[in-house]
PAZAPA-4460 file (N, C-alpha, C; in steps of 0.05 Angstrom, whole numbers, plus 32768, in hexadecimal, padded with zeros to 4 digits):
% residues 142
    n_x    n_y    n_z   ca_x   ca_y   ca_z    c_x    c_y    c_z   seq   type   mol
   735D   7F8C   70FF   735E   7F96   70E7   7356   7FB9   70EF     1      M     A
   7363   7FC7   70E8   735E   7FE7   70DC   734A   7FEB   70CA     2      D     A
   7339   8001   70CD   7327   800A   70C3   7333   8029   70B0     3      R     A
   732E   8024   709C   732C   8045   708A   731A   8051   708B     4      Q     A
   7319   8068   7099   7305   807C   70A2   7304   8086   7083     5      Y     A
   72DD   8097   707E   72E1   80AA   7066   72CB   80B6   7076     6      V     A
   72C7   80CB   705C   72AD   80D7   7061   72A0   80DC   7049     7      R     A
   7281   80D2   704A   7278   80D7   7029   7260   80E8   702C     8      D     A
   725F   8107   702B   724F   8115   7031   7255   8118   7054     9      G     A
   723F   8116   7058   7246   8122   707F   7242   8105   708D    10      N     A
   723B   80EE   707D   723F   80CE   7089   7263   80CE   7088    11      Q     A
   7265   80C7   70A2   7282   80B8   70AA   7288   80A2   70B4    12      V     A
   7298   8093   70AD   728F   806E   70A7   72B0   806A   70A8    13      G     A
   72B0   804A   7097   72BF   8045   7094   72BE   8030   7079    14      Y     A
   72D7   8028   706A   72D2   8019   7055   72D7   8000   7061    15      V     A
   72B8   7FF2   7052   72BD   7FD4   7050   72C2   7FC4   7034    16      V     A
   72C9   7FA8   7034   72D9   7FA1   700D   72C3   7F7C   7016    17      E     A
   72AB   7F7A   7003   729B   7F64   7008   72AE   7F57   6FE4    18      S     A
   72C3   7F49   6FE5   72BE   7F3C   6FC7   72CB   7F5B   6FBE    19      G     A
   72BE   7F5C   6FAA   72C7   7F70   6F86   72B9   7F90   6FA0    20      K     A
   72AE   7F8B   6FAC   7296   7FA1   6FAF   72A9   7FBB   6FCA    21      I     A
   72B0   7FCD   6FC2   72B7   7FDC   6FD7   72A6   7FED   6FD6    22      K     A
   729F   7FF3   6FFF   7289   7FFB   7007   728F   800E   701F    23      G     A
   727A   801F   7021   727E   802F   7042   7275   802C   704C    24      I     A
   7270   8024   706E   725D   8020   7088   7257   803B   7094    25      T     A
   7246   8044   70A9   723D   8054   70A4   7238   804F   70C9    26      T     A
   721B   805D   70D0   721A   805D   70EB   71F9   804D   70E5    27      L     A
   71F9   8063   70D2   71D6   8067   70C5   71CD   8050   70AC    28      Y     A
   71DE   8047   709A   71DE   8034   7090   71E9   801E   7083    29      F     A
   71EB   800D   708A   71F3   7FF3   7088   720E   7FF0   707B    30      S     A
   7209   7FF5   7065   721C   8004   7052   7216   7FFF   702C    31      S     A
   7222   800B   7028   721C   8013   7000   7238   8021   6FF4    32      F     A
   7234   8020   6FDE   7251   8021   6FD4   7265   8037   6FCE    33      P     A
   727C   8038   6FCA   7288   8051   6FDD   7287   8061   6FC8    34      L     A
   727E   8078   6FC6   7270   8094   6FA1   7288   809C   6FA0    35      S     A
   7291   80AB   6F89   72A3   80B8   6F85   72A7   80D5   6F9A    36      K     A
   7297   80DA   6FA8   729D   80EF   6FBC   72A3   80F2   6FD7    37      R     A
   72B4   80D7   6FD4   72AE   80D1   6FF7   72D4   80DC   6FFA    38      V     A
   72D7   80E3   700F   72EA   80F2   7019   72FC   80E2   7033    39      V     A
   730D   80E0   7031   731C   80D0   7042   7326   80D9   7051    40      Y     A
   732D   80F3   705B   733D   8102   706D   7324   810B   7089    41      D     A
   7322   80F5   7092   7312   80F8   70A6   7327   80FE   70C5    42      V     A
   731B   810E   70D2   7325   811A   70F2   732C   80FC   7104    43      T     A
   7345   8103   7116   7337   80EE   712A   731F   80F9   7141    44      V     A
   7317   810F   713A   7306   810B   7149   72E4   8106   7144    45      D     A
   72E7   810A   7129   72D7   80FC   7119   72D6   80DE   711D    46      E     A
   72EB   80D3   711A   72EB   80B2   711D   72E9   80A8   713B    47      I     A
   72EE   80BA   7154   72E8   80B8   716F   72C8   80B6   716D    48      K     A
   72C0   80CD   7167   729D   80D4   7164   728F   80B9   715E    49      E     A
   729C   80B1   7149   7291   8095   7138   728D   8084   713D    50      F     A
   72AA   8071   7149   72A6   8066   715A   728F   8063   7179    51      E     A
   728F   807D   718C   727F   808A   71A4   7264   807E   719F    52      A     A
   7259   8090   717A   7245   807C   7171   723E   805C   716F    53      K     A
   724F   8059   7162   7253   8037   7166   724D   802C   7172    54      E     A
   725C   8035   7187   7260   8025   71AB   723C   8020   71AA    55      R     A
   7233   8040   71AA   721C   8044   71B2   7200   8034   71AB    56      E     A
   7209   802E   719A   71F3   8028   717F   71F2   800A   7181    57      I     A
   7212   7FFB   7186   7211   7FDD   7189   7200   7FD3   71A5    58      K     A
   720F   7FE7   71BC   7200   7FE5   71D7   71DF   7FE6   71D5    59      E     A
   71D9   8001   71BF   71B0   7FF7   71C8   71A9   7FDC   71BC    60      R     A
   71B3   7FE0   719E   71AF   7FBB   7193   71AC   7FA7   71A6    61      R     A
   71C9   7FA7   71B5   71C5   7F8D   71C8   71AE   7F91   71E0    62      E     A
   71A5   7FA7   71EE   7193   7FA3   71F9   7176   7F9E   71EF    63      K     A
   7177   7FB1   71D9   7160   7FAE   71C5   715C   7F8B   71C4    64      E     A
   7173   7F80   71B5   7171   7F61   71B6   7163   7F4E   71D5    65      Y     A
   716A   7F55   71E2   7170   7F45   71FA   7151   7F53   7218    66      A     A
   7157   7F6A   7204   7127   7F6B   7203   710F   7F5E   71F6    67      K     A
   711F   7F55   71DE   7113   7F41   71CB   7103   7F1F   71CB    68      E     A
   7126   7F2A   71DD   7130   7F04   71DF   7121   7EF9   71FD    69      A     A
   710E   7F11   720C   7106   7F03   7223   70ED   7F0D   7216    70      E     A
   70EC   7F1A   720D   70CC   7F16   7206   70C9   7EFB   71F8    71      L     A
   70D4   7EF2   71E3   70D3   7EDC   71CD   70CE   7EBF   71EA    72      L     A
   70DF   7EC7   71F2   70DF   7EAA   7206   70C8   7EAB   7215    73      S     A
   70AF   7EB9   7211   70A2   7EBD   721F   7089   7EA6   7219    74      L     A
   7090   7E96   7201   7089   7E89   71EC   709E   7E77   71E0    75      C     A
   70B9   7E75   71F6   70CF   7E5D   71EC   70D1   7E5E   71CD    76      D     A
   70D2   7E7F   71C5   70DE   7E7F   71AB   70F4   7E88   71A6    77      L     A
   7105   7E91   7196   7125   7E9A   7193   7122   7EA3   717D    78      K     A
   713F   7EC6   7180   713D   7ECB   715B   7141   7EC2   714D    79      H     A
   714D   7EA2   714F   7152   7E8D   7137   713A   7E8B   712B    80      D     A
   712A   7E89   7137   7108   7E76   712E   70FF   7E8A   7126    81      D     A
   710B   7E9D   7113   70F9   7EB4   70FB   7112   7EBD   70F0    82      F     A
   7106   7EBB   70CD   7113   7EBB   70BA   710C   7EE5   70C7    83      V     A
   7127   7EE7   70B8   7129   7F01   70BE   710F   7F15   70C8    84      R     A
   711C   7F0E   70E8   710D   7F10   7104   710C   7F39   7100    85      F     A
   7102   7F4A   710E   7102   7F68   7105   70F7   7F74   711B    86      R     A
   70DE   7F65   712D   70DB   7F79   713F   70C4   7F68   7157    87      G     A
   70BE   7F68   7167   70B5   7F5B   717B   70A3   7F7A   718C    88      I     A
   7080   7F6F   7192   7074   7F73   71A8   705B   7F69   71B8    89      Y     A
   704C   7F74   71C8   7040   7F61   71CF   7024   7F71   71C8    90      I     A
   700C   7F63   71C0   6FED   7F7D   71B8   6FD3   7F6C   71C0    91      E     A
   6FCA   7F71   71CD   6FAE   7F63   71CD   6FB0   7F40   71DC    92      N     A
   6FD0   7F49   71F2   6FD6   7F2D   71FB   6FDD   7F16   71ED    93      G     A
   6FE4   7F1C   71D0   6FFB   7F0E   71BC   7018   7F1E   71C5    94      L     A
   701F   7F00   71B0   7039   7F0E   71B0   703F   7F0C   718E    95      L     A
   7046   7F2A   7190   703A   7F2A   7173   706C   7F31   7167    96      C     A
   706B   7F20   7150   7086   7F21   7144   7085   7F29   7129    97      V     A
   7090   7F3F   7123   7093   7F51   710E   70AD   7F43   70F6    98      H     A
   70A5   7F30   70E5   70C0   7F36   70CE   70C4   7F3B   70B8    99      T     A
   70E1   7F38   70A6   70D7   7F3C   708C   70DE   7F20   7083   100      R     A
   70CC   7F1A   707A   70CA   7EF8   7066   70C8   7EED   704F   101      E     A
   70A9   7EFF   7049   709B   7EF5   7036   70AC   7F00   7016   102      N     A
   70BE   7F17   701F   70CC   7F1C   7003   70DD   7F06   6FF2   103      G     A
   70DC   7EF2   700B   70F8   7EE7   7005   70EC   7ECB   7002   104      V     A
   70D3   7EC4   6FFD   70C3   7EA5   7004   70CB   7E94   701C   105      N     A
   70D4   7E9B   7027   70DC   7E89   704A   70C8   7E8E   7059   106      E     A
   70BF   7E7D   7071   70B2   7E7F   7085   70B5   7E78   7098   107      R     A
   70AF   7E7A   70AE   70C3   7E7E   70CD   70B5   7E5A   70D3   108      S     A
   70B9   7E48   70C9   70B1   7E2E   70D0   70B6   7E2B   70ED   109      V     A
   70C8   7E2C   70F9   70C4   7E24   7113   70BB   7E3D   7120   110      S     A
   70B7   7E4A   7124   70A2   7E61   712E   7087   7E50   7121   111      A     A
   707F   7E49   7110   706E   7E47   710C   705F   7E28   7119   112      I     A
   7071   7E0F   7123   706B   7E06   7129   7072   7E02   7149   113      R     A
   7075   7E21   7158   7080   7E1D   7178   7058   7E1A   717F   114      N     A
   7056   7E0E   7193   7034   7E0B   719D   7035   7E1B   71A2   115      K     A
   7036   7E3B   71A8   7023   7E55   71B2   701B   7E5F   719B   116      N     A
   7025   7E53   7184   701F   7E6A   7166   6FFF   7E68   7165   117      Y     A
   6FF5   7E84   7158   6FDD   7E81   7157   6FD9   7E8C   713B   118      L     A
   6FE6   7E98   7123   6FE8   7E9C   710E   6FF4   7EAB   70FB   119      N     A
   6FF8   7EB3   70EA   7008   7ECA   70E2   7001   7ED6   70C8   120      S     A
   7004   7EEB   70BC   6FFD   7EFB   70AA   7012   7F10   7097   121      C     A
   700B   7F19   7084   7018   7F29   7075   7014   7F48   7077   122      A     A
   7022   7F53   7078   7016   7F73   7085   700A   7F78   706E   123      D     A
   6FF8   7F8C   7076   6FE7   7F97   706A   6FF8   7FB4   7050   124      D     A
   700D   7FB8   7058   7015   7FD0   7047   702B   7FC0   703A   125      F     A
   703A   7FB6   7040   7057   7FA7   7039   705F   7F85   7039   126      D     A
   704C   7F7D   702A   704C   7F5B   7032   7062   7F55   7035   127      S     A
   7083   7F5C   7029   709C   7F51   7037   709D   7F51   704C   128      T     A
   7082   7F5C   705C   708B   7F53   7079   706E   7F46   7083   129      Y     A
   707A   7F34   7097   7062   7F1D   70A3   7060   7F1F   70C6   130      E     A
   7045   7F1E   70C6   703F   7F25   70E8   7040   7F06   70ED   131      H     A
   704C   7F00   7100   7041   7EE6   7114   703D   7EEE   712B   132      Y     A
   7021   7EE0   713A   7015   7EDC   7153   701C   7ECB   7167   133      E     A
   701A   7EC4   7179   7020   7EAE   718D   7013   7EB9   71AD   134      F     A
   7002   7E9F   71AB   6FF9   7EA6   71D1   700C   7EA6   71E1   135      I     A
   700A   7EB8   71F5   7023   7EB6   7208   7011   7EA9   721D   136      I     A
   702A   7E8D   7223   700F   7E79   7240   700F   7E83   7252   137      P     A
   6FFA   7E86   7267   6FFD   7E8A   727F   7011   7E77   728C   138      T     A
   701A   7E86   72A5   7035   7E74   72B2   701D   7E62   72C9   139      K     A
   702C   7E4B   72C4   701D   7E36   72CE   7013   7E1C   72B6   140      G     A
   7008   7E2E   72A1   6FF8   7E20   728D   7002   7E17   727C   141      A     A
   7006   7DFD   727D   701B   7DE8   7263   7019   7DD1   7264   142      E     A
***
């Protein structure tokens, strides 16, 4: 499917349609409605630059996903074990997973059932975010 490239202000993107809604997808925003100021005359060089940046972002996301998966595997977890997974890090010897789920009244049930689950709590600043902590098992101790 050929993309219809557009410029909205200084953002170059392509037109997307979801049902009756027509929007623009750019590199830095997932998608937003087309505004009245959208210009359709995008140069070939702008399209090539957009596609190169898009590939670069995709490759970076794939690398990040692989690193996250590696950390999750320390506690036999997967991205799919969490509702709206946002990030992961190790702090004070615990595997900490950052999600955005309180705002949708969902819980990451399979993560809570994990044998390494320690606790979870809402973010102090923004209660729509939830933090999960897991004990990282030592090798050979199972």
